[in-house]
Each structure stands twice: as structure tokens, then as C-alpha cells.
C-alpha positions in Angstrom: 108.7 98.4 23.2 111.3 96.2 24.7 111.3 92.4 24.4 112.9 90.3 27.6 115.6 87.8 26.6 115.0 84.7 28.7 116.6 81.9 26.5 119.7 81.6 28.2 118.2 81.3 31.6 115.6 79.1 30.4 117.7 76.7 28.2 120.1 76.0 31.4 117.3 75.6 33.6 115.9 73.2 31.2 119.4 71.3 31.3 119.3 70.8 35.0 116.1 69.4 35.0 117.3 67.0 32.0 117.3 63.3 33.2 120.5 61.7 33.4 121.2 59.4 30.8 125.0 57.9 31.4 125.6 59.0 35.4 122.5 59.0 37.0 123.8 57.8 40.0 125.6 60.9 40.5 124.2 64.4 41.6 122.8 63.2 45.3 123.2 64.3 48.2 124.0 60.9 49.9 127.4 60.6 51.8 128.9 57.6 52.8 132.0 55.9 54.5 133.5 52.9 55.8 136.5 51.1 57.3 138.1 47.7 55.4 139.8 45.6 58.5 140.9 41.9 58.4 140.3 39.3 60.9 142.8 40.7 63.7 141.0 44.1 63.4 144.0 45.4 61.4 143.3 48.1 58.5 143.7 47.2 55.8 145.5 50.0 53.0 144.8 50.0 49.3 141.4 47.6 49.2 139.2 48.4 46.3 135.5 49.6 47.2 133.3 49.2 44.1 130.3 50.8 44.7 127.1 50.1 42.0 123.4 51.8 41.8 121.3 49.0 42.2 118.7 51.0 39.3 121.4 50.7 36.7 124.0 48.0 37.3 126.8 49.5 36.0 127.2 53.5 37.6 129.5 53.7 40.4 132.5 55.3 41.7 135.4 52.8 42.8 137.4 53.6 45.3 140.7 53.0 47.3 141.3 52.7 51.4 143.8 54.5 52.7 146.3 53.5 55.4 144.0 53.6 58.3 141.4 51.1 55.9 138.8 54.2 55.7 137.0 54.7 52.7 134.5 57.8 51.9 132.6 59.1 49.0 129.2 62.2 48.6 127.1 63.0 46.1 125.3 59.6 45.4 121.9 59.3 44.4 119.8 57.7 47.1 118.6 54.4 47.1 119.5 50.9 46.9 123.4 50.5 46.4 125.7 47.3 45.6 129.4 47.3 47.2 132.1 44.9 46.8 135.5 44.7 48.8 138.7 43.3 47.3 142.2 43.2 48.7 145.4 41.3 47.7 145.1 38.0 49.7 141.7 38.4 50.8 138.3 37.0 49.8 135.8 39.5 48.2 133.5 40.5 50.3 130.0 41.4 48.2 127.3 43.5 50.5 123.8 45.2 49.9 123.2 49.0 51.2 120.3 51.6 51.6 121.5 55.3 51.3 119.7 58.3 51.9 119.7 61.4 50.7 117.8 63.5 53.9 120.0 61.7 57.0 123.2 60.4 57.7 124.3 57.3 56.8 125.8 54.7 59.0 129.8 54.0 58.9 129.9 50.4 56.7 132.6 48.7 58.6 133.7 45.5 56.8 136.0 42.4 58.0 138.1 40.8 55.0 138.6 36.9 55.7 142.4 35.4 53.9 142.0 34.1 50.8 142.0 30.3 50.6 144.2 28.7 48.4 142.8 26.8 45.8 144.2 24.6 42.5 143.7 26.7 39.4 140.5 26.2 37.8 139.7 26.9 34.3 137.1 29.3 33.6 135.1 31.1 31.2 135.7 35.2 30.7 133.4 37.2 32.9 130.9 39.0 30.6 131.1 42.7 30.7 127.7 44.2 32.4 125.4 45.3 29.7 124.5 49.2 30.0 120.9 50.6 29.5 119.6 53.3 28.7 115.7 54.1 28.9 115.7 50.2 29.2 117.6 49.3 26.2 121.5 47.8 25.9 123.7 50.2 24.5 127.3 49.6 23.6 130.0 50.9 25.2 131.1 53.5 22.3 127.2 54.7 22.4 128.0 55.1 26.7 131.2 56.6 26.0 129.4 59.1 23.2 126.6 60.4 26.0 129.3 60.8 28.1 131.6 63.1 25.9 128.3 64.7 24.6 127.5 65.7 28.5 130.7 67.0 29.5 130.7 69.2 26.1 127.3 70.6 27.4 128.7 71.4 30.4 131.1 73.4 28.6 129.2 74.6 25.9 130.7 73.6 23.0 127.5 72.8 21.5 128.7 71.5 18.3 130.7 68.6 20.1 127.8 67.6 22.3 125.4 67.2 19.2 127.6 65.4 17.3 128.5 62.9 20.3 124.5 62.7 21.0 124.0 62.1 17.4 126.6 59.0 18.1 124.6 57.5 20.6 121.6 58.2 18.9 121.9 55.6 16.1 121.5 52.8 18.9 118.6 54.5 20.6 116.8 56.8 18.1 113.7 57.2 19.9 114.9 58.4 23.7 113.8 61.9 24.6 116.0 63.0 26.7 118.6 62.5 23.7 116.3 64.3 21.0 115.8 67.1 23.8 119.7 67.1 24.6 120.6 67.5 20.6 117.9 70.4 20.3 119.5 72.4 23.5 122.9 72.0 21.6 121.4 73.1 18.1 119.6 76.2 20.4 123.4 77.0 21.3 124.4 76.8 18.0 122.0 79.5 16.6 120.0 76.6 14.9 116.8 77.7 15.8 114.7 75.5 13.0 116.9 72.1 14.2 116.5 73.2 18.1 112.5 73.3 17.3 112.3 70.5 14.9 114.0 67.8 17.3 112.3 69.3 20.5 109.3 68.0 18.6 111.0 64.7 18.1 110.9 64.7 22.1 108.0 65.4 22.8 106.4 63.3 20.7 108.2 60.3 22.6 107.4 61.2 25.8 104.0 63.5 25.9 104.5 63.7 29.9 107.1 65.7 29.2 107.0 69.4 29.4 110.5 70.4 28.7 110.4 70.1 25.2 107.3 72.2 25.1 109.0 75.2 27.2 111.7 75.0 24.8 109.7 75.6 21.8 107.7 77.9 23.0 110.6 79.9 24.3 112.1 80.1 20.6 108.8 80.9 19.0 108.4 83.9 21.2 112.4 84.8 20.5 111.4 84.3 16.6 108.5 87.0 17.4 105.7 83.9 17.0 103.8 85.0 19.7 100.7 82.6 18.9 103.1 79.5 18.5 104.4 79.8 21.7 101.6 80.4 23.6 100.1 77.1 22.3 103.1 75.4 22.9 102.8 76.9 26.5 99.1 75.4 26.6 100.7 71.9 27.0 102.9 72.9 30.0 100.9 71.8 33.6 100.9 75.6 34.7 103.0 74.8 37.8 105.7 73.3 35.7 105.9 77.3 34.2 108.1 79.4 36.4 109.1 81.7 34.2 107.1 84.7 33.8 108.9 86.4 30.8 107.6 83.4 28.3 104.2 85.1 28.9 105.4 88.8 29.3 107.6 88.7 26.2 104.2 87.1 24.3 102.1 89.8 25.4 104.5 92.5 24.3 104.5 90.8 20.7 100.5 90.9 20.7 100.5 94.4 22.1 102.9 95.7 19.4 100.7 94.1 16.8 97.6 95.6 18.3 96.1 92.1 19.2 94.9 93.7 22.7 92.3 91.0 23.4 94.9 88.5 22.7 97.9 90.4 24.9 95.5 91.0 28.0 95.5 87.3 28.6 99.2 87.0 28.5 100.0 89.3 30.6 97.4 88.4 33.0 99.5 84.9 33.4 102.5 86.5 33.8 101.7 88.5 36.9 100.0 85.4 38.4 103.7 83.7 37.8 105.7 87.2 39.1 104.1 90.6 40.1 106.2 92.1 37.9 106.1 95.9 37.4 106.8 95.7 33.9 103.7 93.2 33.4 101.7 95.6 35.2 102.7 98.7 33.1 102.0 96.8 29.8 98.5 95.2 30.5 97.7 99.1 31.6 98.7 100.2 28.5 96.8 96.9 26.6 93.4 98.3 29.0 94.1 101.8 28.3 94.1 100.8 24.6 90.6 99.0 25.2 89.1 101.8 26.9 89.1 99.4 30.2 90.4 103.3 32.3 89.6 101.7 35.3 91.2 98.8 35.3 94.3 100.2 33.3 94.7 103.0 36.3 95.1 100.2 38.6 98.0 98.5 37.0 99.5 102.1 36.4 99.3 102.6 39.7 100.6 98.9 41.1 103.8 99.4 38.3 104.5 102.8 40.3 104.2 101.1 43.1 106.6 98.3 42.7 109.2 100.1 40.9 108.9 104.0 41.5 111.9 104.7 40.0 111.8 102.2 37.2 112.4 103.1 33.8 109.0 103.4 33.0 108.2 105.6 35.9 107.8 108.8 33.7 105.5 107.7 31.3 103.2 105.9 33.8 102.7 109.6 35.8 101.9 111.7 32.4 99.5 108.7 31.5 97.9 109.1 35.3 97.8 112.6 35.1 95.5 112.4 31.7 93.2 109.8 32.8 89.9 110.9 34.7 
């Protein structure tokens, strides 16, 4: 009997769903552009435009105007943004804008005034902005480690990702997103024991997040632990489970162990997510073994309807011929 492997696909999907840690301002659909001019209406080339997302206080791109005084950027998340405009010989200007990801944002037109010459005044150094993760301040080194971990994870450099996340974890040991990313890195390395252990830690720190439980379910089912996998899936809201292979693989494991009464509900849930011919075929076999001939026959016919030339078609046709 076959077991479908959905581990890589599930891992990628879960990674995309993870909350961003150090660059939460990226990955949106908002686009913004603008122009910087002086009091005479002349474009200012080389002006620095710094955008900082209002929800983080530290994240955002730094841009430079072209010879026409224009600038633009895209891929930003929506919401409040602080924008600073700096140019040599001009006074700095600070504004706040609200970006939308669902429509066009208006061009930001800025006029800079000549900088007034003042006598030099001794001033204290400006403190660096705090870098926050989950409401906790972290060092620049920890933030850099998170960035390096994210880059390594995207490149599937699992050991490098895990090592960098572990560095940051020393400053925020209770951060569930970091714990889950370490779990995925361990999974990529093939260390399923540590992957499950860290996923459980992430689940404990963030009970409302279903991502750790889906990872645990996937790994346990791949190990052949159908009951443990289904127990993990029971902690996930049904609407968040989109991969029918989780239930299908668990059902196949139970069918192979001749636990037919437990296998049938697993196939029911797989079919509810996706009417897959293989799920109908295995549910038909399960019901056939339970002497539910009418229901089994309906499943076999549905499997043939969905995949008349599928790999199980010949066996299904033989079974149907033998049934009353």
C-alpha cells in the first residue's frame, strides 16, 4: 500500500505562513513613489528618502532620488509609515503617510527648504533605535543572526539557518516563531526528533498557533505514528488543514495495521478536503473489509469516475465484478 509524501510541500507552505521576525515590513503589495524639489520647484538629485514602518520603528528601505528628484519602491506592507527626506544644504523634512495594499497610493511631492546656518552646538550622540522582537528589545547582533537565518532557510541551508536562529534565541528564548523555524531547520537536516521537540516548544509558547501542530502531525505520520499524527491534527482548526494527504497517509497506515474502524474516519476527512480518487479507493477497501459492501461499492465507483485510467483502476474493476 502506498503512502504519499507531502513533507516538503507542507514544510514550504508552513514556512510561508510563519510570522516574519526581523523584516516584517517586507512582502506586501503596496507601492509608493514621490518627487523631491527645492523652494524654486527644481528637482533635488541625490536626496535620501528613509521609510520606516510605524509598527516596528526600525524596519524599512533607504532610497535616493534620481536626477529628476524622483524615487519609488514596492513590496511594502500597508499601514502607517514614517518618511524622512534629507539632502545636503536643505533642512530635513519628516512626514507620516498611510499605505494601502489594495489600491494606488498618491505620489508624495515634497519641497525642501534651504538649511539655515547656525553656530555649532555640542550635542549628545543620538541613541540607536531599539530593535524589538515580540515586544522585547534585542541586540543588533541578534537581529543580524535572524536575518542570516532567514536567508539560509530560503536557500535550504538548514544547518546555517538553525545555528543563526539559535544565536538569537539566547536573547528571546520564549519566541515561538524562532522555535518553529529551528524546528523546520532540524527537519530539513533530517533530525525529526529535534524537529518535533522544538515544534512542541513553539506550540507551548503560542497555543493559538496551529503551525507547530501541523508540523508535528506531518512528521509523526511520516514516522508511521498515525495515532500521534491524528492527535496533533485534532488540535488544528479544520479550516486550516488544506493538505488532504495528512489524513490520507494516516488512514493508509491504520488500514495497513488492520485498524479499519479508525482508518475510515481519516479517509472521510481526507475526502472532505479533496475528493481524491486514491482516498475513495482506500475508503472503499476499508469498508469492504468491514463488510459494508454497499458503501464500498459506491467508493470504488467514485474512484473510477475520478480516475478511470488511474493506477488502481484494474484492481477496482476486478473488485466490482466480484461484488453483488
